[in-house]
BABA-485982 format. One record per residue (C-alpha): z, y, x; residue in one letter. Coordinates in steps of 0.2 Angstrom, whole numbers. Layout:
# BABA-485982
NODE     w     v     u r
NODE     Z     Y     X A
...
# end
This chain:
# BABA-485982
NODE     w     v     u r
NODE  -449 -1431   669 X
NODE  -467 -1428   662 X
NODE  -473 -1410   665 X
NODE  -476 -1398   651 X
NODE  -494 -1395   646 X
NODE  -499 -1377   643 X
NODE  -518 -1379   642 X
NODE  -533 -1391   638 X
NODE  -533 -1405   650 X
NODE  -548 -1417   656 X
NODE  -549 -1434   648 X
NODE  -536 -1446   655 X
NODE  -543 -1458   668 X
NODE  -543 -1476   666 X
NODE  -529 -1485   676 X
NODE  -536 -1502   682 X
NODE  -523 -1516   681 X
NODE  -516 -1522   697 X
NODE  -505 -1537   693 X
NODE  -492 -1539   706 X
NODE  -481 -1555   704 X
NODE  -467 -1547   714 X
NODE  -465 -1532   703 X
NODE  -465 -1543   688 X
NODE  -451 -1553   696 X
NODE  -441 -1538   699 X
NODE  -443 -1531   682 X
NODE  -438 -1549   675 X
NODE  -422 -1549   686 X
NODE  -416 -1532   678 X
NODE  -423 -1536   661 X
NODE  -406 -1540   653 X
NODE  -399 -1523   659 X
NODE  -414 -1514   654 X
NODE  -413 -1521   636 X
NODE  -394 -1515   635 X
NODE  -395 -1498   643 X
NODE  -403 -1483   634 X
NODE  -410 -1470   645 X
NODE  -417 -1459   632 X
NODE  -409 -1453   616 X
NODE  -424 -1458   605 X
NODE  -423 -1476   610 X
NODE  -415 -1488   597 X
NODE  -398 -1496   601 X
NODE  -397 -1508   615 X
NODE  -402 -1526   613 X
NODE  -388 -1538   617 X
NODE  -396 -1555   611 X
NODE  -414 -1561   609 X
NODE  -417 -1577   599 X
NODE  -434 -1586   596 X
NODE  -440 -1599   584 X
NODE  -454 -1611   588 X
NODE  -454 -1606   606 X
NODE  -459 -1624   611 X
NODE  -476 -1621   603 X
NODE  -479 -1606   615 X
NODE  -473 -1617   629 X
NODE  -486 -1631   625 X
NODE  -499 -1618   624 X
NODE  -495 -1611   641 X
NODE  -495 -1629   648 X
NODE  -513 -1632   640 X
NODE  -518 -1614   646 X
NODE  -513 -1618   664 X
NODE  -522 -1635   663 X
NODE  -538 -1626   658 X
NODE  -539 -1633   641 X
NODE  -536 -1617   630 X
NODE  -538 -1599   631 X
NODE  -526 -1589   619 X
NODE  -522 -1571   615 X
NODE  -504 -1566   609 X
NODE  -505 -1555   594 X
NODE  -487 -1548   592 X
NODE  -479 -1537   579 X
NODE  -475 -1519   584 X
NODE  -461 -1512   574 X
NODE  -452 -1503   589 X
NODE  -454 -1496   606 X
NODE  -443 -1510   612 X
NODE  -456 -1524   608 X
NODE  -464 -1525   625 X
NODE  -447 -1528   633 X
NODE  -443 -1541   619 X
NODE  -460 -1550   623 X
NODE  -456 -1550   641 X
NODE  -439 -1558   638 X
NODE  -447 -1571   627 X
NODE  -460 -1576   641 X
NODE  -449 -1574   656 X
NODE  -433 -1582   649 X
NODE  -435 -1591   633 X
NODE  -451 -1600   635 X
NODE  -447 -1607   652 X
NODE  -429 -1612   646 X
NODE  -437 -1621   631 X
NODE  -450 -1629   642 X
NODE  -437 -1637   653 X
NODE  -427 -1643   638 X
NODE  -443 -1651   631 X
NODE  -450 -1658   647 X
NODE  -465 -1647   647 X
NODE  -471 -1643   664 X
NODE  -476 -1625   668 X
NODE  -482 -1615   683 X
NODE  -470 -1600   685 X
NODE  -469 -1586   682 X
NODE  -474 -1586   664 X
NODE  -482 -1569   660 X
NODE  -496 -1561   651 X
NODE  -508 -1546   653 X
NODE  -506 -1533   639 X
NODE  -513 -1518   632 X
NODE  -504 -1501   631 X
NODE  -509 -1484   624 X
NODE  -515 -1473   638 X
NODE  -507 -1457   631 X
NODE  -489 -1465   634 X
NODE  -490 -1457   652 X
NODE  -491 -1440   644 X
NODE  -473 -1441   637 X
NODE  -466 -1454   649 X
NODE  -473 -1449   665 X
NODE  -486 -1456   677 X
NODE  -473 -1468   684 X
NODE  -476 -1478   668 X
NODE  -494 -1480   671 X
NODE  -490 -1486   689 X
NODE  -478 -1499   683 X
NODE  -488 -1505   668 X
NODE  -503 -1508   680 X
NODE  -493 -1518   692 X
NODE  -486 -1528   677 X
NODE  -504 -1533   672 X
NODE  -506 -1519   658 X
NODE  -523 -1512   653 X
NODE  -523 -1495   646 X
NODE  -533 -1490   630 X
NODE  -537 -1473   624 X
NODE  -536 -1471   605 X
NODE  -548 -1460   596 X
NODE  -564 -1458   587 X
NODE  -574 -1464   603 X
NODE  -572 -1483   608 X
NODE  -564 -1485   625 X
NODE  -577 -1496   632 X
NODE  -568 -1498   649 X
NODE  -553 -1505   641 X
NODE  -562 -1516   629 X
NODE  -573 -1523   642 X
NODE  -558 -1527   653 X
NODE  -548 -1535   639 X
NODE  -563 -1546   635 X
NODE  -565 -1551   654 X
NODE  -546 -1555   655 X
NODE  -546 -1565   639 X
NODE  -560 -1576   645 X
NODE  -556 -1577   664 X
NODE  -539 -1571   669 X
NODE  -526 -1583   675 X
NODE  -514 -1577   661 X
NODE  -516 -1575   643 X
NODE  -517 -1557   636 X
NODE  -505 -1549   623 X
NODE  -510 -1536   610 X
NODE  -502 -1528   595 X
NODE  -515 -1528   581 X
NODE  -506 -1514   572 X
NODE  -509 -1502   586 X
NODE  -493 -1493   585 X
NODE  -475 -1494   580 X
NODE  -470 -1491   562 X
NODE  -451 -1493   563 X
NODE  -450 -1508   550 X
NODE  -447 -1526   555 X
NODE  -452 -1532   537 X
NODE  -467 -1521   534 X
NODE  -484 -1524   543 X
NODE  -495 -1509   546 X
NODE  -514 -1511   543 X
NODE  -521 -1522   557 X
NODE  -535 -1515   568 X
NODE  -550 -1527   570 X
NODE  -550 -1527   589 X
NODE  -540 -1543   591 X
NODE  -551 -1554   580 X
NODE  -567 -1547   588 X
NODE  -560 -1551   605 X
NODE  -557 -1569   599 X
NODE  -576 -1570   594 X
NODE  -581 -1563   611 X
NODE  -570 -1575   620 X
NODE  -579 -1590   611 X
NODE  -596 -1582   615 X
NODE  -592 -1580   633 X
NODE  -585 -1597   635 X
NODE  -600 -1605   627 X
NODE  -612 -1595   638 X
NODE  -603 -1601   653 X
NODE  -604 -1619   647 X
NODE  -585 -1620   646 X
NODE  -575 -1631   633 X
NODE  -558 -1622   631 X
NODE  -552 -1620   614 X
NODE  -548 -1602   609 X
NODE  -532 -1597   599 X
NODE  -525 -1581   593 X
NODE  -506 -1583   592 X
NODE  -496 -1572   580 X
NODE  -479 -1568   585 X
NODE  -467 -1559   573 X
NODE  -453 -1547   579 X
NODE  -438 -1543   569 X
NODE  -423 -1533   574 X
NODE  -405 -1532   566 X
NODE  -389 -1524   570 X
NODE  -374 -1535   576 X
NODE  -363 -1522   567 X
NODE  -372 -1511   555 X
NODE  -369 -1493   560 X
NODE  -364 -1487   542 X
NODE  -353 -1473   548 X
NODE  -366 -1466   559 X
NODE  -379 -1467   545 X
NODE  -367 -1458   534 X
NODE  -364 -1444   547 X
NODE  -383 -1442   549 X
NODE  -386 -1441   531 X
NODE  -372 -1429   528 X
NODE  -379 -1417   542 X
NODE  -396 -1418   534 X
NODE  -389 -1415   517 X
NODE  -380 -1400   523 X
NODE  -395 -1393   532 X
NODE  -405 -1395   516 X
NODE  -392 -1387   505 X
NODE  -389 -1403   495 X
NODE  -372 -1409   489 X
NODE  -364 -1420   503 X
NODE  -358 -1437   496 X
NODE  -342 -1444   504 X
NODE  -344 -1462   509 X
NODE  -329 -1472   503 X
NODE  -336 -1488   496 X
NODE  -339 -1504   505 X
NODE  -352 -1518   505 X
NODE  -367 -1518   494 X
NODE  -361 -1503   484 X
NODE  -360 -1493   500 X
NODE  -378 -1498   505 X
NODE  -384 -1494   487 X
NODE  -376 -1476   488 X
NODE  -384 -1473   506 X
NODE  -401 -1479   499 X
NODE  -400 -1467   485 X
NODE  -395 -1453   497 X
NODE  -410 -1457   507 X
NODE  -421 -1456   492 X
NODE  -414 -1439   487 X
NODE  -417 -1432   504 X
NODE  -435 -1439   504 X
NODE  -438 -1431   487 X
NODE  -431 -1414   493 X
NODE  -442 -1414   509 X
NODE  -458 -1419   500 X
NODE  -455 -1405   487 X
NODE  -452 -1392   501 X
NODE  -469 -1397   509 X
NODE  -478 -1397   493 X
NODE  -472 -1380   490 X
NODE  -477 -1375   507 X
NODE  -495 -1381   505 X
NODE  -496 -1373   487 X
NODE  -490 -1356   493 X
NODE  -500 -1354   509 X
NODE  -515 -1366   505 X
NODE  -516 -1365   486 X
NODE  -515 -1384   484 X
NODE  -509 -1391   467 X
NODE  -497 -1406   466 X
NODE  -496 -1411   448 X
NODE  -479 -1419   444 X
NODE  -479 -1438   443 X
NODE  -470 -1443   427 X
NODE  -467 -1461   424 X
NODE  -451 -1470   418 X
NODE  -457 -1487   422 X
NODE  -461 -1484   440 X
NODE  -447 -1485   453 X
NODE  -442 -1469   462 X
NODE  -447 -1476   479 X
NODE  -465 -1480   473 X
NODE  -466 -1462   466 X
NODE  -461 -1455   482 X
NODE  -473 -1466   492 X
NODE  -487 -1459   480 X
NODE  -481 -1441   483 X
NODE  -480 -1444   501 X
NODE  -498 -1451   503 X
NODE  -504 -1437   492 X
NODE  -496 -1424   503 X
NODE  -502 -1433   519 X
NODE  -520 -1433   512 X
NODE  -519 -1414   508 X
NODE  -512 -1409   525 X
NODE  -525 -1419   534 X
NODE  -539 -1412   523 X
NODE  -534 -1394   527 X
NODE  -533 -1399   546 X
NODE  -550 -1408   546 X
NODE  -558 -1393   537 X
NODE  -551 -1381   550 X
NODE  -558 -1391   564 X
NODE  -574 -1395   555 X
NODE  -570 -1414   556 X
NODE  -576 -1428   544 X
NODE  -563 -1438   535 X
NODE  -565 -1456   541 X
NODE  -553 -1471   540 X
NODE  -535 -1472   534 X
NODE  -521 -1460   538 X
NODE  -518 -1467   555 X
NODE  -536 -1466   560 X
NODE  -537 -1448   554 X
NODE  -521 -1443   563 X
NODE  -528 -1449   579 X
# end
């Protein structure tokens, strides 16, 4: 368990990657069990099945990589905290299986280096840093200052390591399989650096950035649990509780409307808070042509901007970048 922090701490130290094939093999053995079992209440439902499309393309790239013909970086989507496990399953189970079926020769184990957020050890514990370093992970500190140690290490691994490197261009999770967050420029920059480094070394490998999408779905949608959660939130908010008796698309539509109603209520509560204590005005948005979900998005972004401006003013910080950059 991570320790509670009650005072200002020194900057987190860089954890050098110490790839250990034995540790990778152990984690791969237990991977199906790890995917299914949830050890933390905030983790999503267990993953019972992983499917991949066009995995033979990745298998061929690994074959060419191991033959010294190409260098590549895996740029994967990052909707959920489970993504690293899903990627590990793809590389350790699916790619080797497809390679055998297609007659593509590979050296095993099939694995990759990867980057992870250094602050994860604050809430997960120091054991995670130890494990990730043995799995070939490179930590990066997010913030206004560039983490030069991490960037330099990623650049070195991209050009010279015995395995590819995997990075999530979105930087963090967003909880949406179908919505891509703004991409950070680091992945593209690493690609240019790799080409530059290979050219300086008179090497002729081609350089690729391989995008991989990740999408999650429920085997059996948990409508009853969603209804229970919405009912609890409605009761806590003082809103009328809607009984769930419909089925199919009609039920989904009613649940969605309940989510929108809760969102409107919570945004209104926060607008009232900032109006009352910080004298901020939030003019009503009136438009019969704009869908309610888009109105809520506009109100939410306005509220987020207001909250960040107040915080930035308090700490004497300049507003730079998008919402994600400013929060960090």
